[in-house]
C-alpha positions in Angstrom: 20.6 3.5 -31.0 22.8 6.9 -30.7 22.0 9.9 -33.4 24.5 12.5 -34.0 22.5 15.7 -32.9 20.8 17.8 -35.2 19.9 21.5 -35.3 16.5 22.6 -35.1 16.2 26.4 -34.8 14.8 27.5 -31.6 12.5 30.4 -31.0 14.9 31.3 -28.0 17.8 31.9 -30.5 16.5 35.5 -31.0 16.7 36.6 -27.3 20.2 35.1 -26.9 21.5 36.6 -29.9 20.4 40.1 -28.8 22.1 39.0 -25.1 25.3 38.3 -26.6 25.6 42.3 -27.6 25.7 42.8 -23.7 28.9 42.7 -21.5 27.3 40.3 -18.8 27.9 36.5 -18.8 24.9 34.9 -20.2 23.7 31.9 -17.8 21.7 29.2 -19.8 19.8 27.1 -17.3 17.4 24.3 -18.1 16.6 20.6 -17.7 18.6 17.9 -18.8 17.8 16.9 -22.6 16.2 20.3 -23.4 18.7 20.9 -26.4 20.9 23.2 -24.4 24.3 21.4 -25.6 23.2 21.1 -29.4 22.1 24.6 -29.6 25.1 26.2 -27.9 27.6 24.2 -30.1 25.5 25.1 -33.1 25.5 28.9 -31.8 29.4 28.8 -30.8 30.2 27.3 -34.2 28.0 29.9 -36.1 30.1 32.4 -34.1 33.8 31.1 -34.5 34.1 30.8 -30.6 35.3 27.9 -28.3 32.7 25.5 -26.6 34.1 23.6 -23.6 32.8 21.2 -21.3 33.0 20.5 -17.4 32.3 17.2 -18.1 35.9 16.9 -19.4 37.5 16.4 -16.0 41.0 17.7 -17.2 39.1 21.0 -18.1 37.2 21.0 -15.0 40.3 20.5 -13.1 42.5 23.2 -14.7 39.4 25.7 -13.8 39.2 24.5 -9.9 42.8 24.5 -9.5 44.7 27.0 -11.5 42.3 29.8 -12.8 44.9 31.9 -14.3 46.4 29.0 -16.4 42.9 28.3 -17.4 42.3 31.8 -18.7 45.6 31.7 -20.4 44.6 28.7 -22.3 40.7 29.1 -23.2 39.9 32.8 -22.5 42.4 35.4 -23.5 42.6 34.1 -27.3 38.6 33.7 -27.9 36.2 36.5 -27.9 33.6 33.9 -27.2 33.7 31.1 -24.9 30.6 28.7 -24.1 31.5 26.6 -20.8 28.7 23.8 -20.6 27.7 21.6 -17.4 29.1 24.5 -15.5 27.5 23.2 -12.4 30.3 20.8 -11.6 32.7 23.5 -10.7 33.3 23.6 -7.1 33.9 27.6 -6.9 32.2 28.1 -10.2 30.9 31.7 -9.4 34.2 33.0 -7.6 36.4 31.8 -10.6 34.0 33.2 -13.0 34.1 36.6 -11.4 37.8 36.7 -11.8 37.4 36.0 -15.5 34.8 38.4 -15.9 36.6 41.3 -14.1 40.0 40.8 -16.0 38.7 39.6 -19.4 36.2 42.5 -20.6 36.9 41.6 -24.2 35.8 38.0 -23.9 31.8 37.3 -23.8 31.1 34.2 -21.8 28.3 31.8 -21.5 27.7 29.2 -19.1 25.1 26.4 -19.1 23.8 24.1 -16.8 20.8 21.3 -15.9 20.2 22.7 -12.4 19.1 25.8 -11.0 20.1 24.6 -7.5 23.7 24.2 -8.8 23.9 27.4 -10.7 22.3 29.6 -8.1 24.3 28.4 -5.0 27.5 28.0 -6.5 27.9 30.5 -9.2 25.0 33.3 -9.4 25.4 34.7 -5.7 29.0 35.7 -6.7 27.9 37.5 -9.8 25.5 40.2 -8.9 25.2 42.8 -11.6 27.4 40.3 -14.0 25.2 37.8 -15.3 21.7 37.4 -17.2 20.1 34.0 -16.7 17.6 32.6 -19.0 15.4 29.6 -19.0 15.9 27.1 -22.0 13.2 24.8 -22.3 12.3 21.6 -24.2 10.3 22.4 -27.4 6.9 23.9 -26.9 4.0 23.0 -29.2 5.0 25.4 -32.2 8.4 24.0 -32.3 7.1 20.5 -32.3 4.9 21.4 -35.3 8.4 22.6 -37.1 9.8 19.0 -36.1 6.4 17.2 -37.2 5.4 19.4 -40.1 3.1 16.7 -41.7 1.1 16.6 -38.8 -2.3 18.1 -38.0 -2.9 20.7 -34.9 -4.8 17.7 -33.0 -2.1 15.1 -33.7 0.6 17.5 -32.5 -1.4 17.8 -29.1 -2.0 14.4 -28.7 2.0 13.8 -29.2 2.9 16.7 -27.0 0.5 15.5 -24.1 2.1 11.7 -24.4 5.7 12.4 -25.1 6.3 16.1 -24.1 9.0 18.1 -25.9 12.4 16.4 -25.0 14.3 17.1 -28.4 16.0 13.9 -28.2 12.6 12.3 -28.0 10.9 13.9 -30.8 13.7 12.7 -33.5 13.3 9.3 -32.3 12.7 6.9 -35.2 9.3 5.5 -33.3 7.2 5.4 -30.2 9.5 2.5 -28.5 12.4 4.3 -29.1 10.9 7.6 -27.6 9.9 5.4 -24.3 13.4 4.1 -24.2 14.8 7.8 -24.5 12.5 9.0 -21.7 13.6 6.1 -19.5 17.3 7.2 -20.2 16.4 10.6 -19.0 14.6 9.4 -16.0 17.4 7.1 -15.2 19.9 10.0 -15.7 18.0 12.3 -13.5 18.4 9.9 -10.5 22.1 9.3 -11.3 23.1 12.9 -11.6 20.6 15.3 -10.1 19.6 12.9 -7.1 22.6 11.3 -6.2 25.5 14.3 -7.1 23.2 17.0 -5.6 21.2 15.6 -3.1 23.7 12.9 -2.1 21.1 10.2 -1.5 22.1 6.7 -1.6 18.4 5.7 -0.9 16.7 7.4 -4.1 13.6 5.2 -3.8 12.2 8.1 -1.5 12.3 10.3 -4.3 11.0 7.8 -6.8 7.9 7.0 -4.2 7.0 10.7 -4.0 7.4 11.0 -7.7 4.7 8.4 -8.5 2.7 10.1 -5.6 2.8 13.2 -7.3 2.2 12.2 -10.9 -0.8 10.5 -9.9 -1.8 13.7 -8.2 -1.0 15.9 -11.5 -3.4 18.7 -11.9 -4.5 18.2 -7.9 -3.8 19.7 -4.7 -1.6 18.1 -2.3 -1.6 17.7 1.0 1.8 17.2 3.0 0.5 15.4 6.2 -1.5 12.8 3.8 1.8 12.5 1.5 4.0 12.0 4.6 1.7 9.2 5.5 1.4 7.6 2.2 5.2 7.8 1.4 6.3 7.0 4.9 8.2 10.6 4.8 8.5 13.3 7.3 6.7 16.5 6.0 10.3 18.4 6.3 11.9 15.8 3.9 8.7 16.2 1.4 9.2 20.0 1.2 12.9 19.6 0.9 12.5 17.1 -2.2 9.5 19.1 -3.6 11.7 22.0 -3.8 14.1 20.0 -5.1 12.4 18.9 -8.2 11.0 22.1 -8.9 14.8 23.6 -8.9 15.7 20.6 -11.3 12.8 21.5 -13.5 10.8 18.0 -12.9 7.7 19.4 -11.0 5.8 22.8 -10.8 3.9 23.9 -7.5 1.1 26.3 -8.4 0.3 28.1 -5.4 -3.5 29.7 -4.3 -4.6 32.7 -5.9 -6.8 34.6 -3.3 -8.2 37.7 -1.7 -10.4 36.4 1.0 -8.8 34.2 3.6 -12.1 33.2 5.1 -13.7 31.9 1.8 -10.8 30.9 -0.6 -8.2 28.2 -0.4 -4.9 30.0 0.9 -2.3 27.1 1.3 -2.3 23.7 -0.5 -0.2 24.0 -3.6 -1.3 22.1 -7.1 1.2 20.1 -8.6 2.2 20.0 -12.5 5.2 18.6 -14.5 7.7 20.5 -16.5 7.2 17.9 -19.3 4.2 15.4 -19.9 6.8 12.8 -21.3 8.4 12.5 -18.0 5.3 12.5 -16.4 4.0 9.8 -18.6 7.1 7.8 -18.2 6.3 7.6 -14.4 2.7 6.6 -15.0 3.6 4.0 -17.8 1.7 6.1 -20.2 -1.6 6.1 -18.4 -2.3 9.6 -17.8 -6.2 10.0 -17.8 -7.6 12.4 -20.6 -9.3 14.7 -18.1 -5.4 15.7 -17.1 -3.9 15.9 -20.3 -5.3 19.3 -21.5 -4.7 20.9 -18.3 -0.9 19.6 -18.1 -0.3 21.2 -21.4 -1.4 24.3 -20.6 0.7 24.4 -17.6 3.8 23.3 -19.8 2.7 26.4 -22.5 2.6 28.7 -20.0 5.8 27.9 -18.4 7.9 27.7 -21.5 6.2 31.1 -22.6 7.8 32.5 -19.3 4.5 33.1 -17.6 4.0 32.3 -13.8 0.5 31.0 -13.0 -1.3 30.2 -9.6 -4.8 28.5 -9.1 -8.2 29.6 -7.7 -10.4 27.7 -5.4 -13.0 28.7 -3.0 -14.2 26.7 -0.1 -17.3 25.7 -1.9 -14.7 23.7 -4.4 -15.3 26.3 -7.2 -11.8 26.5 -8.9 -10.3 28.2 -11.7 -7.1 26.2 -13.1 -4.9 28.9 -14.0 -4.7 32.6 -12.9 -1.5 33.9 -15.2 1.0 36.4 -14.5 3.7 38.2 -16.6 6.3 40.5 -14.9 4.0 39.9 -11.6 1.1 41.4 -12.9 -2.4 39.3 -13.6 -2.9 39.2 -17.3 -5.7 36.7 -17.6 -7.3 33.4 -16.0 -7.7 30.2 -17.9 -10.2 27.3 -17.4 -8.9 24.2 -19.2 -12.1 22.2 -20.4 -11.7 19.7 -23.4 -15.5 20.0 -23.9 -15.6 23.4 -24.3 -18.6 24.3 -21.6 -18.7 27.1 -19.4 -18.7 25.8 -16.1 -20.5 27.1 -12.8 -17.1 27.8 -11.4 -16.1 29.8 -14.4 -18.9 31.9 -14.1 -18.6 32.5 -10.3 -15.1 33.5 -10.7 -15.8 35.8 -13.8 -18.3 37.3 -11.5 -15.8 38.1 -8.6 -13.0 39.1 -10.5 -14.4 41.2 -13.1 -11.0 42.9 -13.7 -9.5 39.8 -14.6 -9.8 38.3 -18.3 -11.0 35.0 -18.1 -10.7 32.6 -20.9 -11.8 28.8 -21.4 -9.2 26.9 -23.4 -9.9 23.8 -25.4 -7.8 22.0 -27.5 -8.6 24.0 -30.5 -8.1 27.4 -29.1 -5.0 26.4 -26.8 -2.5 28.4 -28.9 -4.6 31.8 -29.6 -5.6 32.2 -26.1 -2.0 31.9 -24.6 -0.6 34.1 -27.4 -3.2 36.6 -26.8 -2.5 36.9 -23.0 
């Protein structure tokens, strides 16, 4: 079943190569199985640097217990060092600050699978010393490179069903893809849920995940979830924030200018990867949600933020899209390609926002033009 990791050129390579010229530590953060380790091993090999991982408990122990010996062994003799699975370091940020301040001639890259770990344990010590960059699974364009023989519609169908995890994409058939997704799901509970949350009864997260998967593209009501999942509202908020920080779910907040006429509180739920979503629902996501979920994934991977708009008459715009905190457009996802009443109402109310109708055929063009 195991396959030796193969290297597929990633779009983000251009940005990372540019950041290597800067003195700051580069923190590469993203979900498990996004391809970070394969990419970074290739980069370090290409640059003749040193790649180490804190999954090696001996290396981790040296870093935690004797930072000066760690520096002597791994840092001083190398101009480029990558430390993978950095979130396992208990005093990561403090020790990394020492390395950065005392070894200006060595470029350091760290990587990890949890924004929580790297933020709490590392980045707070490194103000002005670190650049953080998100590393996502394949987007739709990268999948076209993996599957050059597939037509545009076939790529969309694959992406909507199996998502962008590289290990899933290189599987030999759909049965293996489903098995890989199962392993990714199980690893999430083994590593993130137990290691970070410390939950023994992870069934609470599982139950909540199923509820959210069934609600993808819809607004969520915390009181209703509490009643359905037998959880306290404060725990629901805690778990949902955790799943956002570990790159599982994305909460889209409401966009509004009039609190009396527009929805201002309830978020909408999406998943970072449709393969993860489909595994939870036994690959039975409705066709009506597929396009909206794919648009959300593409916006995230192209570093856009987004909200949704809904008035109290239930007129809705799926995505109000931001780049660098500025609105760059709005998107309604409709597979049929017909402009809705809601589309017209939003476009008339917010004439200053460029409003777009996205279908299967024009998805790439609309998002690339934002």
